[in-house]
C-alpha positions in Angstrom: -1.2 -0.5 10.5 1.1 1.3 7.9 -1.4 1.2 5.1 -4.7 3.4 5.4 -6.0 1.8 2.3 -5.5 -1.6 0.9 -6.8 -3.0 -2.4 -6.6 -6.9 -2.6 -7.3 -8.9 -5.8 -10.1 -6.7 -6.8 -12.3 -7.5 -9.9 -14.9 -5.0 -11.2 -16.8 -4.5 -14.3 -20.1 -3.7 -16.1 -21.8 -6.7 -17.5 -19.2 -8.4 -19.9 -16.9 -5.5 -19.8 -14.0 -5.8 -17.3 -12.9 -2.5 -15.8 -10.4 -3.7 -13.2 -8.8 -7.1 -12.9 -6.8 -8.6 -10.1 -5.9 -5.1 -8.7 -3.6 -5.1 -5.7 -2.5 -1.6 -4.3 -1.3 -0.1 -1.1 -1.7 3.4 0.1 0.5 4.2 3.1 -0.4 6.7 5.8 1.0 10.2 5.2 1.9 9.7 1.7 0.9 11.2 -1.6 0.2 8.1 -4.1 -0.4 9.1 -7.8 -2.6 6.7 -9.9 -1.8 7.3 -13.6 -2.9 5.8 -17.0 -4.8 6.5 -20.2 -8.4 7.5 -20.4 -10.6 4.6 -19.6 -7.9 2.7 -17.9 -10.1 2.5 -14.4 -8.3 5.2 -12.4 -11.6 7.0 -11.4 -13.3 3.6 -10.7 -10.6 3.1 -8.1 -11.6 6.2 -6.2 -15.4 5.1 -6.4 -14.5 1.8 -4.8 -12.6 3.4 -2.1 -15.6 5.7 -1.4 -18.0 2.9 -1.4 -20.1 4.2 -4.3 -19.6 0.8 -6.0 -18.6 -2.6 -4.5 -16.1 -4.9 -6.1 -17.4 -8.2 -7.6 -14.5 -10.1 -5.9 -11.6 -9.1 -3.8 -11.5 -6.6 -1.0 -11.1 -2.8 -0.5 -10.2 -1.9 3.1 -9.9 1.4 4.8 -8.6 1.5 8.2 -8.5 -2.2 8.1 -12.3 -2.3 7.6 -13.5 -3.9 4.3 -15.9 -1.4 2.4 -18.1 -4.2 1.0 -18.9 -5.4 4.5 -20.2 -2.0 5.7 -23.8 -1.0 6.2 -24.9 2.4 5.1 -24.4 4.0 8.8 -20.7 2.7 8.9 -20.1 3.8 5.3 -21.4 7.3 6.1 -19.2 7.5 9.1 -16.2 6.4 7.1 -16.9 8.9 4.5 -16.7 11.9 7.0 -13.1 11.0 7.4 -12.6 11.5 3.6 -12.1 14.5 1.5 -12.7 14.5 -2.3 -11.7 17.0 -4.8 -13.7 16.3 -7.9 -12.7 17.0 -11.5 -13.3 20.5 -12.4 -14.1 21.4 -8.8 -17.9 20.8 -8.7 -18.6 23.9 -6.6 -22.3 24.7 -5.6 -23.1 27.4 -8.0 -25.8 29.1 -5.8 -23.3 29.3 -2.7 -20.7 31.8 -2.1 -17.0 30.7 -1.7 -17.5 30.9 2.0 -20.5 28.9 2.0 -19.1 26.2 -0.2 -16.3 25.7 2.3 -18.6 25.7 5.2 -21.0 23.3 3.6 -19.3 20.1 5.1 -19.0 21.7 8.5 -22.7 22.6 8.5 -23.6 19.1 7.5 -21.4 17.0 9.9 -20.7 19.2 12.9 -22.5 21.3 15.6 -20.0 24.0 15.6 -21.3 27.5 16.6 -21.3 30.0 13.6 -18.4 32.0 15.1 -16.3 28.9 15.3 -17.4 27.6 12.0 -16.4 31.2 10.4 -13.0 30.9 11.9 -12.3 27.5 10.6 -13.6 28.4 7.0 -11.4 31.5 6.9 -8.3 29.3 8.0 -8.9 26.9 5.1 -9.4 29.7 2.6 -6.2 31.4 4.0 -4.4 28.0 3.5 -5.4 28.2 -0.3 -4.8 32.0 -0.6 -8.4 32.9 -1.0 -9.5 34.4 2.3 -10.3 37.8 0.7 -12.4 36.1 -2.0 -14.9 34.5 0.6 -18.0 36.6 -0.4 -17.5 35.9 -4.1 -19.7 33.4 -6.1 -18.1 30.7 -8.3 -19.2 32.5 -11.3 -17.1 35.4 -10.3 -13.7 33.5 -9.8 -11.3 31.8 -12.3 -10.9 28.0 -12.9 -7.8 27.9 -11.0 -9.3 29.7 -8.1 -12.5 27.4 -8.2 -10.2 24.6 -7.8 -8.6 26.0 -4.7 -11.9 26.5 -3.1 -12.8 23.0 -3.8 -9.6 22.0 -2.2 -10.3 24.1 0.9 -13.8 22.4 1.0 -12.2 19.0 0.7 -9.9 19.6 3.8 -12.6 21.3 5.9 -13.2 18.4 8.2 -9.3 17.6 8.4 -9.8 14.2 6.7 -7.4 11.4 7.2 -7.8 10.5 3.4 -7.9 12.8 0.5 -8.8 11.7 -3.1 -8.1 14.0 -6.1 -9.8 13.2 -9.6 -7.7 15.0 -12.2 -7.0 18.0 -10.1 -4.9 19.6 -12.9 -7.3 19.3 -15.7 -7.9 22.6 -17.6 -5.6 24.6 -15.5 -2.9 27.1 -16.8 0.8 26.2 -15.8 0.7 28.7 -12.8 -2.5 27.3 -11.5 -1.2 23.7 -11.9 1.9 24.6 -10.0 0.1 26.3 -7.2 -2.6 23.4 -6.9 0.2 20.6 -6.9 2.0 22.5 -4.1 -1.2 22.8 -2.1 -1.9 19.2 -2.3 1.6 18.2 -1.1 1.7 20.9 1.6 -1.8 20.3 3.0 -1.2 16.5 2.9 1.9 16.9 5.1 0.3 19.5 7.3 -2.8 17.2 8.0 -0.8 14.1 8.2 -3.3 12.7 5.6 -3.0 10.1 2.8 -3.6 11.5 -0.6 -4.7 9.6 -3.8 -4.0 11.5 -6.8 -5.6 10.3 -10.1 -4.1 12.4 -13.0 -2.7 12.4 -16.5 -0.3 15.1 -15.7 3.2 13.6 -15.4 5.3 16.6 -14.5 3.1 18.0 -11.8 2.2 14.4 -10.4 5.8 13.3 -10.2 6.8 16.5 -8.5 4.5 15.7 -5.4 4.0 12.0 -5.4 5.9 9.4 -3.1 5.0 6.5 -5.3 3.1 6.0 -8.6 0.9 3.2 -10.0 0.6 3.0 -13.7 -2.8 1.4 -15.0 -3.5 0.0 -18.5 -6.7 -1.8 -19.3 -7.6 -2.3 -15.6 -4.3 -3.8 -14.5 -1.1 -2.4 -12.8 1.5 -2.6 -15.4 4.2 -0.7 -13.5 4.7 0.9 -10.0 7.6 2.6 -8.3 8.8 6.0 -7.1 8.7 8.9 -9.7 12.4 8.6 -10.3 12.1 5.0 -11.1 9.2 5.6 -13.6 11.2 8.4 -15.3 13.9 5.8 -15.8 11.7 2.8 -16.6 12.2 0.9 -19.7 8.6 -0.6 -19.7 7.3 0.2 -23.1 3.9 1.6 -21.6 5.6 3.8 -19.1 8.1 5.1 -21.6 5.3 6.1 -24.0 3.1 7.6 -21.2 5.9 9.6 -19.4 7.5 10.7 -22.7 4.2 11.4 -24.6 5.1 9.2 -27.4 2.6 8.6 -30.2 3.7 5.0 -30.9 3.9 2.3 -28.4 1.7 -0.3 -26.8 -1.3 2.4 -26.7 -2.0 2.5 -30.6 -2.9 5.7 -32.4 -5.4 3.9 -34.4 -8.6 2.5 -33.1 -8.4 -1.4 -33.4 -10.2 -2.9 -36.5 -9.8 -3.4 -40.3 -6.9 -1.9 -42.0 -7.3 1.0 -44.4 -6.5 -1.3 -47.3 -9.3 -3.7 -46.2 -11.6 -0.8 -45.8 -10.9 0.6 -49.3 -11.2 -2.8 -50.8 -7.6 -2.8 -52.0 -6.2 -5.7 -49.9 -3.7 -7.6 -51.9 -3.3 -4.8 -54.4 -0.7 -2.9 -52.6 
């Protein structure tokens, strides 16, 4: 089947608060798909649904043709071994060295010898340019380097699905460019499918094959990066061009200033 992940008519919320509504998305094999939108639009919730941390209230989320919500714990854990996750800000284990952070999933999920595991870890660190930093601790490396270590850990098991939660957050322009190129190059080298959740328009558009825009839990636009740059959709235009005015208001909804000051009708 051409799609590794399929989301069909998914509804999800907490209590009376709806997070996602009628969601329908495809994530083809071998592609980098960006999921973009403002804070609180439901982007990270999509990653949690795909990973099986939460279950949809209605609709289906399928990976490799298997609905996540139908899996028992054993099947879910087996599926997660084929996934890699780059958490926001990296989430390195602070008491482990760079080497041991990357080795962690290999030690947990394989029976490789120490010598073979060492070679694999060094290859992954070489791919992100940090082989010579293997003995350092997370506190001894920069934020951009930490993100690259986390990326090496995410691809340690050569997963078929890679998920990135705000991989560019807090990085300087050089580190952002390096991280973006690594995401694209590693995806192509592994033949993986990558889902990129991000606010960063330029870096995401530079590496993505397709883009979904979310607003208030719904897909409001989708297409290639080139199509999104040329889009006349008001929400997409506001987001892509960082405009203050548009469908997303600057002011939190509620009473007007005149109402609040008791001056309504006196203007």
